[in-house]
Each structure stands twice: as structure tokens, then as C-alpha cells.
Gaussian input, Z-matrix of N, CA and C with variables (Angstrom, degrees):
# hf/3-21g

backbone

0 1
 N
 C     1     B1
 C     2     B2     1     A1
 N     3     B3     2     A2     1     D1
 C     4     B4     3     A3     2     D2
 C     5     B5     4     A4     3     D3
 N     6     B6     5     A5     4     D4
 C     7     B7     6     A6     5     D5
 C     8     B8     7     A7     6     D6
 N     9     B9     8     A8     7     D7
 C    10    B10     9     A9     8     D8
 C    11    B11    10    A10     9     D9
 N    12    B12    11    A11    10    D10
 C    13    B13    12    A12    11    D11
 C    14    B14    13    A13    12    D12
 N    15    B15    14    A14    13    D13
 C    16    B16    15    A15    14    D14
 C    17    B17    16    A16    15    D15
 N    18    B18    17    A17    16    D16
 C    19    B19    18    A18    17    D17
 C    20    B20    19    A19    18    D18
 N    21    B21    20    A20    19    D19
 C    22    B22    21    A21    20    D20
 C    23    B23    22    A22    21    D21
 N    24    B24    23    A23    22    D22
 C    25    B25    24    A24    23    D23
 C    26    B26    25    A25    24    D24
 N    27    B27    26    A26    25    D25
 C    28    B28    27    A27    26    D26
 C    29    B29    28    A28    27    D27
 N    30    B30    29    A29    28    D28
 C    31    B31    30    A30    29    D29
 C    32    B32    31    A31    30    D30
 N    33    B33    32    A32    31    D31
 C    34    B34    33    A33    32    D32
 C    35    B35    34    A34    33    D33
 N    36    B36    35    A35    34    D34
 C    37    B37    36    A36    35    D35
 C    38    B38    37    A37    36    D36
 N    39    B39    38    A38    37    D37
 C    40    B40    39    A39    38    D38
 C    41    B41    40    A40    39    D39
 N    42    B42    41    A41    40    D40
 C    43    B43    42    A42    41    D41
 C    44    B44    43    A43    42    D42
 N    45    B45    44    A44    43    D43
 C    46    B46    45    A45    44    D44
 C    47    B47    46    A46    45    D45
 N    48    B48    47    A47    46    D46
 C    49    B49    48    A48    47    D47
 C    50    B50    49    A49    48    D48
 N    51    B51    50    A50    49    D49
 C    52    B52    51    A51    50    D50
 C    53    B53    52    A52    51    D51
 N    54    B54    53    A53    52    D52
 C    55    B55    54    A54    53    D53
 C    56    B56    55    A55    54    D54
 N    57    B57    56    A56    55    D55
 C    58    B58    57    A57    56    D56
 C    59    B59    58    A58    57    D57
 N    60    B60    59    A59    58    D58
 C    61    B61    60    A60    59    D59
 C    62    B62    61    A61    60    D60
 N    63    B63    62    A62    61    D61
 C    64    B64    63    A63    62    D62
 C    65    B65    64    A64    63    D63
 N    66    B66    65    A65    64    D64
 C    67    B67    66    A66    65    D65
 C    68    B68    67    A67    66    D66
 N    69    B69    68    A68    67    D67
 C    70    B70    69    A69    68    D68
 C    71    B71    70    A70    69    D69
 N    72    B72    71    A71    70    D70
 C    73    B73    72    A72    71    D71
 C    74    B74    73    A73    72    D72
 N    75    B75    74    A74    73    D73
 C    76    B76    75    A75    74    D74
 C    77    B77    76    A76    75    D75
 N    78    B78    77    A77    76    D76
 C    79    B79    78    A78    77    D77
 C    80    B80    79    A79    78    D78
 N    81    B81    80    A80    79    D79
 C    82    B82    81    A81    80    D80
 C    83    B83    82    A82    81    D81
 N    84    B84    83    A83    82    D82
 C    85    B85    84    A84    83    D83
 C    86    B86    85    A85    84    D84
 N    87    B87    86    A86    85    D85
 C    88    B88    87    A87    86    D86
 C    89    B89    88    A88    87    D87
 N    90    B90    89    A89    88    D88
 C    91    B91    90    A90    89    D89
 C    92    B92    91    A91    90    D90
 N    93    B93    92    A92    91    D91
 C    94    B94    93    A93    92    D92
 C    95    B95    94    A94    93    D93
 N    96    B96    95    A95    94    D94
 C    97    B97    96    A96    95    D95
 C    98    B98    97    A97    96    D96
 N    99    B99    98    A98    97    D97
 C   100   B100    99    A99    98    D98
 C   101   B101   100   A100    99    D99
 N   102   B102   101   A101   100   D100
 C   103   B103   102   A102   101   D101
 C   104   B104   103   A103   102   D102
 N   105   B105   104   A104   103   D103
 C   106   B106   105   A105   104   D104
 C   107   B107   106   A106   105   D105
 N   108   B108   107   A107   106   D106
 C   109   B109   108   A108   107   D107
 C   110   B110   109   A109   108   D108
 N   111   B111   110   A110   109   D109
 C   112   B112   111   A111   110   D110
 C   113   B113   112   A112   111   D111
 N   114   B114   113   A113   112   D112
 C   115   B115   114   A114   113   D113
 C   116   B116   115   A115   114   D114
 N   117   B117   116   A116   115   D115
 C   118   B118   117   A117   116   D116
 C   119   B119   118   A118   117   D117
 N   120   B120   119   A119   118   D118
 C   121   B121   120   A120   119   D119
 C   122   B122   121   A121   120   D120
 N   123   B123   122   A122   121   D121
 C   124   B124   123   A123   122   D122
 C   125   B125   124   A124   123   D123
 N   126   B126   125   A125   124   D124
 C   127   B127   126   A126   125   D125
 C   128   B128   127   A127   126   D126
 N   129   B129   128   A128   127   D127
 C   130   B130   129   A129   128   D128
 C   131   B131   130   A130   129   D129
 N   132   B132   131   A131   130   D130
 C   133   B133   132   A132   131   D131
 C   134   B134   133   A133   132   D132
 N   135   B135   134   A134   133   D133
 C   136   B136   135   A135   134   D134
 C   137   B137   136   A136   135   D135
 N   138   B138   137   A137   136   D136
 C   139   B139   138   A138   137   D137
 C   140   B140   139   A139   138   D138
 N   141   B141   140   A140   139   D139
 C   142   B142   141   A141   140   D140
 C   143   B143   142   A142   141   D141
 N   144   B144   143   A143   142   D142
 C   145   B145   144   A144   143   D143
 C   146   B146   145   A145   144   D144
 N   147   B147   146   A146   145   D145
 C   148   B148   147   A147   146   D146
 C   149   B149   148   A148   147   D147
 N   150   B150   149   A149   148   D148
 C   151   B151   150   A150   149   D149
 C   152   B152   151   A151   150   D150
 N   153   B153   152   A152   151   D151
 C   154   B154   153   A153   152   D152
 C   155   B155   154   A154   153   D153
 N   156   B156   155   A155   154   D154
 C   157   B157   156   A156   155   D155
 C   158   B158   157   A157   156   D156
 N   159   B159   158   A158   157   D157
 C   160   B160   159   A159   158   D158
 C   161   B161   160   A160   159   D159
 N   162   B162   161   A161   160   D160
 C   163   B163   162   A162   161   D161
 C   164   B164   163   A163   162   D162
 N   165   B165   164   A164   163   D163
 C   166   B166   165   A165   164   D164
 C   167   B167   166   A166   165   D165
 N   168   B168   167   A167   166   D166
 C   169   B169   168   A168   167   D167
 C   170   B170   169   A169   168   D168
 N   171   B171   170   A170   169   D169
 C   172   B172   171   A171   170   D170
 C   173   B173   172   A172   171   D171
 N   174   B174   173   A173   172   D172
 C   175   B175   174   A174   173   D173
 C   176   B176   175   A175   174   D174
 N   177   B177   176   A176   175   D175
 C   178   B178   177   A177   176   D176
 C   179   B179   178   A178   177   D177
 N   180   B180   179   A179   178   D178
 C   181   B181   180   A180   179   D179
 C   182   B182   181   A181   180   D180
 N   183   B183   182   A182   181   D181
 C   184   B184   183   A183   182   D182
 C   185   B185   184   A184   183   D183
 N   186   B186   185   A185   184   D184
 C   187   B187   186   A186   185   D185
 C   188   B188   187   A187   186   D186
 N   189   B189   188   A188   187   D187
 C   190   B190   189   A189   188   D188
 C   191   B191   190   A190   189   D189
 N   192   B192   191   A191   190   D190
 C   193   B193   192   A192   191   D191
 C   194   B194   193   A193   192   D192
 N   195   B195   194   A194   193   D193
 C   196   B196   195   A195   194   D194
 C   197   B197   196   A196   195   D195
 N   198   B198   197   A197   196   D196
 C   199   B199   198   A198   197   D197
 C   200   B200   199   A199   198   D198
 N   201   B201   200   A200   199   D199
 C   202   B202   201   A201   200   D200
 C   203   B203   202   A202   201   D201
 N   204   B204   203   A203   202   D202
 C   205   B205   204   A204   203   D203
 C   206   B206   205   A205   204   D204
 N   207   B207   206   A206   205   D205
 C   208   B208   207   A207   206   D206
 C   209   B209   208   A208   207   D207
 N   210   B210   209   A209   208   D208
 C   211   B211   210   A210   209   D209
 C   212   B212   211   A211   210   D210
 N   213   B213   212   A212   211   D211
 C   214   B214   213   A213   212   D212
 C   215   B215   214   A214   213   D213
 N   216   B216   215   A215   214   D214
 C   217   B217   216   A216   215   D215
 C   218   B218   217   A217   216   D216
 N   219   B219   218   A218   217   D217
 C   220   B220   219   A219   218   D218
 C   221   B221   220   A220   219   D219
 N   222   B222   221   A221   220   D220
 C   223   B223   222   A222   221   D221
 C   224   B224   223   A223   222   D222
 N   225   B225   224   A224   223   D223
 C   226   B226   225   A225   224   D224
 C   227   B227   226   A226   225   D225
 N   228   B228   227   A227   226   D226
 C   229   B229   228   A228   227   D227
 C   230   B230   229   A229   228   D228
 N   231   B231   230   A230   229   D229
 C   232   B232   231   A231   230   D230
 C   233   B233   232   A232   231   D231
 N   234   B234   233   A233   232   D232
 C   235   B235   234   A234   233   D233
 C   236   B236   235   A235   234   D234
 N   237   B237   236   A236   235   D235
 C   238   B238   237   A237   236   D236
 C   239   B239   238   A238   237   D237
 N   240   B240   239   A239   238   D238
 C   241   B241   240   A240   239   D239
 C   242   B242   241   A241   240   D240
 N   243   B243   242   A242   241   D241
 C   244   B244   243   A243   242   D242
 C   245   B245   244   A244   243   D243
 N   246   B246   245   A245   244   D244
 C   247   B247   246   A246   245   D245
 C   248   B248   247   A247   246   D246
 N   249   B249   248   A248   247   D247
 C   250   B250   249   A249   248   D248
 C   251   B251   250   A250   249   D249
 N   252   B252   251   A251   250   D250
 C   253   B253   252   A252   251   D251
 C   254   B254   253   A253   252   D252

   B1=1.4209
   B2=1.5710
   B3=1.3423
   B4=1.3888
   B5=1.5135
   B6=1.3077
   B7=1.4677
   B8=1.5080
   B9=1.2859
   B10=1.4681
   B11=1.5448
   B12=1.2284
   B13=1.4910
   B14=1.5001
   B15=1.3390
   B16=1.4251
   B17=1.5319
   B18=1.3192
   B19=1.4691
   B20=1.5441
   B21=1.3398
   B22=1.3554
   B23=1.5413
   B24=1.3596
   B25=1.4311
   B26=1.5684
   B27=1.3170
   B28=1.4903
   B29=1.5774
   B30=1.3239
   B31=1.5215
   B32=1.4924
   B33=1.3028
   B34=1.4414
   B35=1.5068
   B36=1.3664
   B37=1.4056
   B38=1.6210
   B39=1.3068
   B40=1.3888
   B41=1.5935
   B42=1.2158
   B43=1.4682
   B44=1.5201
   B45=1.3325
   B46=1.4933
   B47=1.4718
   B48=1.3641
   B49=1.5416
   B50=1.4470
   B51=1.2597
   B52=1.4913
   B53=1.5530
   B54=1.2756
   B55=1.4499
   B56=1.5058
   B57=1.3658
   B58=1.4914
   B59=1.5493
   B60=1.3536
   B61=1.4619
   B62=1.5163
   B63=1.3293
   B64=1.5150
   B65=1.5296
   B66=1.3141
   B67=1.4392
   B68=1.5580
   B69=1.3417
   B70=1.5348
   B71=1.5024
   B72=1.3669
   B73=1.4248
   B74=1.5265
   B75=1.3327
   B76=1.4998
   B77=1.5519
   B78=1.2943
   B79=1.4823
   B80=1.5252
   B81=1.3816
   B82=1.3342
   B83=1.5145
   B84=1.2856
   B85=1.4364
   B86=1.5316
   B87=1.3173
   B88=1.4826
   B89=1.4855
   B90=1.3023
   B91=1.4239
   B92=1.5085
   B93=1.3066
   B94=1.4374
   B95=1.5216
   B96=1.2911
   B97=1.4349
   B98=1.5436
   B99=1.3042
   B100=1.4498
   B101=1.4393
   B102=1.2899
   B103=1.5082
   B104=1.4201
   B105=1.3309
   B106=1.4305
   B107=1.5438
   B108=1.4003
   B109=1.3581
   B110=1.5192
   B111=1.3345
   B112=1.4260
   B113=1.5775
   B114=1.3360
   B115=1.4456
   B116=1.5092
   B117=1.2630
   B118=1.4386
   B119=1.5403
   B120=1.2988
   B121=1.4457
   B122=1.4616
   B123=1.3037
   B124=1.4466
   B125=1.4553
   B126=1.3310
   B127=1.4842
   B128=1.5135
   B129=1.3261
   B130=1.4590
   B131=1.5115
   B132=1.3247
   B133=1.4617
   B134=1.4700
   B135=1.3078
   B136=1.4957
   B137=1.5700
   B138=1.2906
   B139=1.4379
   B140=1.5571
   B141=1.3680
   B142=1.5495
   B143=1.5375
   B144=1.3978
   B145=1.4789
   B146=1.4969
   B147=1.3500
   B148=1.4962
   B149=1.5338
   B150=1.3570
   B151=1.5090
   B152=1.5230
   B153=1.3155
   B154=1.5484
   B155=1.5002
   B156=1.2676
   B157=1.4135
   B158=1.5482
   B159=1.4310
   B160=1.3862
   B161=1.5507
   B162=1.3509
   B163=1.4576
   B164=1.5277
   B165=1.2919
   B166=1.4483
   B167=1.5242
   B168=1.3169
   B169=1.4486
   B170=1.5373
   B171=1.3268
   B172=1.4278
   B173=1.5156
   B174=1.3265
   B175=1.4174
   B176=1.5983
   B177=1.2972
   B178=1.5030
   B179=1.4973
   B180=1.3425
   B181=1.4769
   B182=1.5120
   B183=1.3499
   B184=1.4921
   B185=1.5724
   B186=1.3106
   B187=1.4840
   B188=1.5107
   B189=1.3190
   B190=1.5018
   B191=1.5149
   B192=1.3962
   B193=1.4028
   B194=1.4845
   B195=1.2699
   B196=1.5210
   B197=1.5040
   B198=1.3417
   B199=1.5309
   B200=1.4723
   B201=1.3456
   B202=1.4591
   B203=1.5866
   B204=1.2778
   B205=1.4090
   B206=1.5273
   B207=1.3126
   B208=1.4210
   B209=1.5030
   B210=1.3534
   B211=1.4854
   B212=1.4831
   B213=1.3488
   B214=1.4059
   B215=1.5539
   B216=1.3430
   B217=1.4857
   B218=1.5625
   B219=1.3302
   B220=1.4987
   B221=1.4634
   B222=1.3360
   B223=1.4484
   B224=1.6190
   B225=1.3568
   B226=1.5194
   B227=1.5276
   B228=1.3243
   B229=1.4198
   B230=1.5321
   B231=1.3894
   B232=1.4814
   B233=1.5156
   B234=1.3198
   B235=1.4372
   B236=1.5397
   B237=1.2286
   B238=1.5291
   B239=1.4841
   B240=1.3398
   B241=1.4056
   B242=1.6038
   B243=1.2426
   B244=1.5176
   B245=1.4768
   B246=1.2750
   B247=1.4698
   B248=1.5350
   B249=1.4168
   B250=1.4210
   B251=1.5589
   B252=1.2940
   B253=1.4410
   B254=1.5172
   A1=117.43
   A2=116.43
   A3=117.38
   A4=114.80
   A5=116.37
   A6=116.97
   A7=113.84
   A8=117.84
   A9=120.06
   A10=111.00
   A11=116.22
   A12=118.91
   A13=114.64
   A14=117.76
   A15=123.50
   A16=112.40
   A17=113.61
   A18=117.54
   A19=113.06
   A20=117.81
   A21=122.29
   A22=120.46
   A23=115.57
   A24=120.29
   A25=109.55
   A26=118.11
   A27=115.21
   A28=107.92
   A29=115.11
   A30=117.61
   A31=110.31
   A32=122.10
   A33=128.11
   A34=106.98
   A35=116.96
   A36=121.81
   A37=111.05
   A38=115.66
   A39=118.99
   A40=110.27
   A41=119.83
   A42=122.44
   A43=105.95
   A44=119.44
   A45=124.61
   A46=110.98
   A47=113.21
   A48=117.68
   A49=108.31
   A50=120.91
   A51=122.89
   A52=107.63
   A53=119.78
   A54=121.66
   A55=109.24
   A56=118.89
   A57=120.80
   A58=104.62
   A59=117.24
   A60=114.35
   A61=115.69
   A62=114.65
   A63=117.86
   A64=106.20
   A65=122.32
   A66=122.60
   A67=112.06
   A68=112.61
   A69=119.67
   A70=112.09
   A71=115.87
   A72=119.59
   A73=110.56
   A74=115.65
   A75=119.62
   A76=112.29
   A77=119.30
   A78=124.66
   A79=106.76
   A80=113.33
   A81=123.26
   A82=117.97
   A83=115.00
   A84=124.16
   A85=105.71
   A86=122.04
   A87=122.98
   A88=110.33
   A89=124.51
   A90=124.18
   A91=113.31
   A92=120.79
   A93=123.43
   A94=109.08
   A95=119.55
   A96=121.89
   A97=113.15
   A98=117.38
   A99=121.25
   A100=109.70
   A101=116.85
   A102=120.99
   A103=113.94
   A104=119.92
   A105=125.69
   A106=107.63
   A107=112.32
   A108=120.45
   A109=111.64
   A110=117.17
   A111=120.84
   A112=110.24
   A113=118.31
   A114=114.40
   A115=107.30
   A116=127.83
   A117=128.79
   A118=108.69
   A119=117.56
   A120=118.92
   A121=112.44
   A122=121.74
   A123=121.03
   A124=113.18
   A125=117.23
   A126=122.93
   A127=108.83
   A128=118.96
   A129=124.34
   A130=112.50
   A131=119.32
   A132=121.68
   A133=110.86
   A134=115.78
   A135=116.54
   A136=109.19
   A137=119.89
   A138=123.48
   A139=113.79
   A140=109.25
   A141=113.85
   A142=111.93
   A143=115.40
   A144=119.36
   A145=110.77
   A146=114.45
   A147=120.57
   A148=111.58
   A149=113.67
   A150=115.41
   A151=111.19
   A152=117.57
   A153=117.35
   A154=111.14
   A155=123.90
   A156=127.53
   A157=113.90
   A158=118.04
   A159=116.97
   A160=113.91
   A161=117.30
   A162=119.99
   A163=106.27
   A164=116.27
   A165=124.48
   A166=107.62
   A167=120.86
   A168=122.03
   A169=108.98
   A170=121.95
   A171=117.69
   A172=117.19
   A173=115.04
   A174=127.54
   A175=110.00
   A176=116.00
   A177=123.07
   A178=104.94
   A179=119.38
   A180=117.69
   A181=112.08
   A182=113.19
   A183=125.41
   A184=113.08
   A185=113.20
   A186=115.23
   A187=108.91
   A188=111.70
   A189=124.03
   A190=113.50
   A191=116.66
   A192=123.66
   A193=106.95
   A194=118.40
   A195=123.34
   A196=109.74
   A197=111.60
   A198=120.67
   A199=104.84
   A200=119.41
   A201=125.48
   A202=111.17
   A203=114.64
   A204=121.15
   A205=118.24
   A206=112.67
   A207=120.90
   A208=115.69
   A209=115.48
   A210=120.70
   A211=105.04
   A212=115.36
   A213=119.22
   A214=109.20
   A215=113.86
   A216=120.43
   A217=104.72
   A218=107.43
   A219=112.88
   A220=111.82
   A221=114.27
   A222=118.40
   A223=112.50
   A224=111.31
   A225=112.90
   A226=113.97
   A227=115.33
   A228=119.23
   A229=114.57
   A230=112.43
   A231=119.11
   A232=109.91
   A233=121.05
   A234=121.07
   A235=113.27
   A236=115.77
   A237=117.98
   A238=110.27
   A239=124.96
   A240=126.01
   A241=111.31
   A242=114.00
   A243=113.73
   A244=112.09
   A245=122.39
   A246=128.51
   A247=108.43
   A248=115.05
   A249=120.09
   A250=110.44
   A251=121.52
   A252=122.08
   A253=109.39
   D1=-34.62
   D2=176.85
   D3=-78.31
   D4=-31.53
   D5=172.76
   D6=-72.82
   D7=-26.18
   D8=172.38
   D9=-68.88
   D10=-41.94
   D11=174.65
   D12=-63.87
   D13=-36.95
   D14=173.85
   D15=-62.24
   D16=-44.81
   D17=-179.60
   D18=-67.91
   D19=-35.03
   D20=-177.74
   D21=-107.27
   D22=25.05
   D23=-172.19
   D24=-66.70
   D25=-30.65
   D26=-179.57
   D27=-71.20
   D28=-42.50
   D29=179.02
   D30=-61.43
   D31=-39.78
   D32=-179.60
   D33=-63.76
   D34=-45.58
   D35=-176.92
   D36=-61.36
   D37=-46.18
   D38=-178.31
   D39=-74.09
   D40=-27.08
   D41=175.34
   D42=-69.28
   D43=-37.39
   D44=178.85
   D45=-63.69
   D46=-43.72
   D47=176.37
   D48=-63.13
   D49=-40.24
   D50=-177.15
   D51=-64.91
   D52=-43.03
   D53=-177.87
   D54=-66.21
   D55=-36.28
   D56=179.36
   D57=-68.51
   D58=-42.79
   D59=179.44
   D60=-60.12
   D61=-41.82
   D62=-179.65
   D63=-65.81
   D64=-43.10
   D65=-178.42
   D66=-59.37
   D67=-48.15
   D68=178.71
   D69=-63.69
   D70=-32.08
   D71=-177.46
   D72=-70.97
   D73=-41.30
   D74=-174.44
   D75=-96.86
   D76=-3.27
   D77=177.76
   D78=-69.55
   D79=121.06
   D80=-176.54
   D81=51.45
   D82=47.91
   D83=-168.62
   D84=-72.46
   D85=-32.24
   D86=178.65
   D87=-77.43
   D88=-21.18
   D89=-175.16
   D90=-95.94
   D91=-27.41
   D92=-178.84
   D93=-100.64
   D94=121.71
   D95=177.60
   D96=-73.65
   D97=134.09
   D98=179.09
   D99=-118.34
   D100=160.44
   D101=-179.85
   D102=148.35
   D103=176.86
   D104=171.03
   D105=-100.38
   D106=119.08
   D107=176.32
   D108=-78.44
   D109=176.45
   D110=-176.98
   D111=-69.25
   D112=-34.13
   D113=-176.51
   D114=-80.23
   D115=-24.34
   D116=176.27
   D117=-73.78
   D118=-40.79
   D119=174.74
   D120=-68.66
   D121=-36.20
   D122=175.21
   D123=-65.75
   D124=-42.86
   D125=177.01
   D126=-57.24
   D127=-48.06
   D128=175.85
   D129=-53.98
   D130=-42.08
   D131=-179.15
   D132=-73.08
   D133=-35.92
   D134=179.38
   D135=-70.26
   D136=-34.02
   D137=173.48
   D138=-63.15
   D139=-40.70
   D140=175.90
   D141=-65.34
   D142=-40.12
   D143=-179.41
   D144=-67.01
   D145=-41.01
   D146=177.66
   D147=-61.47
   D148=-41.25
   D149=-175.58
   D150=-73.88
   D151=-34.29
   D152=-173.67
   D153=-99.77
   D154=-28.30
   D155=-167.77
   D156=-121.66
   D157=-21.79
   D158=-179.26
   D159=80.14
   D160=11.06
   D161=179.11
   D162=-134.71
   D163=165.98
   D164=174.76
   D165=-84.63
   D166=176.66
   D167=177.34
   D168=-66.94
   D169=-20.30
   D170=172.28
   D171=-90.48
   D172=13.92
   D173=175.43
   D174=66.83
   D175=36.14
   D176=174.86
   D177=-94.50
   D178=124.25
   D179=-179.26
   D180=-76.42
   D181=123.86
   D182=-179.04
   D183=39.07
   D184=70.91
   D185=-171.16
   D186=-81.80
   D187=156.00
   D188=178.95
   D189=-86.32
   D190=-21.14
   D191=-177.47
   D192=-143.62
   D193=127.56
   D194=-177.83
   D195=-99.87
   D196=135.04
   D197=179.05
   D198=-92.85
   D199=127.96
   D200=176.01
   D201=-135.17
   D202=103.34
   D203=-177.44
   D204=46.86
   D205=48.30
   D206=177.40
   D207=92.61
   D208=-23.76
   D209=-179.61
   D210=-106.61
   D211=173.97
   D212=-173.81
   D213=-117.21
   D214=160.78
   D215=177.45
   D216=-137.09
   D217=156.65
   D218=175.00
   D219=-75.36
   D220=137.56
   D221=-175.67
   D222=-83.76
   D223=-11.77
   D224=178.89
   D225=-56.45
   D226=-44.39
   D227=-177.35
   D228=-64.05
   D229=-36.62
   D230=176.99
   D231=-72.23
   D232=-42.50
   D233=173.76
   D234=-59.39
   D235=-43.25
   D236=179.61
   D237=-72.22
   D238=-38.82
   D239=175.16
   D240=-63.43
   D241=-31.01
   D242=-176.21
   D243=-68.76
   D244=-15.83
   D245=177.14
   D246=-67.11
   D247=-32.32
   D248=-174.16
   D249=-94.21
   D250=-1.30
   D251=-178.97
   D252=-96.44

């Protein structure tokens, strides 16, 4: 048994992380609202526009500050997320 654990310690570690993830995901699921809010959706669309067209959704080329429903957002996240789109 001990040799089996030594051979599979990486798999056991990642399974443990997966179990912690599942527990934290379903912990108080009915009390904590989940979903994509307006600012996250807007940031995702800005990242998509930057990745494909090089402009924000307001047609500003590579902006330093993003406008989102009257407020502003940092463009660093959108620029970094555009690499993955």
C-alpha cells in the first residue's frame, strides 16, 4: 500500500485538489449567487474585440482605459485575456 501511494502521489494530490474544488463550488450553492455580471461580460467582449479587431467595443484602438456603462475598467485584464481568445 505504501509503495502504491509513493508511485501515485501526484495523482492523489491532483484528485485531492479536485475534491476541494468540488466542495468549494457546491458549498452554500443556494446562498451565494453565481453568474456572469454585466461588467464581466463587458470585459469579455472587450477582450474579444481587442483580440480580433484591435479596438475596444467603443472602436478605440488599443485603449488604456475601458469604458463600461459609465464607469471605467482597467484595460490590463482585457489585454491579457485577449491572448487566450
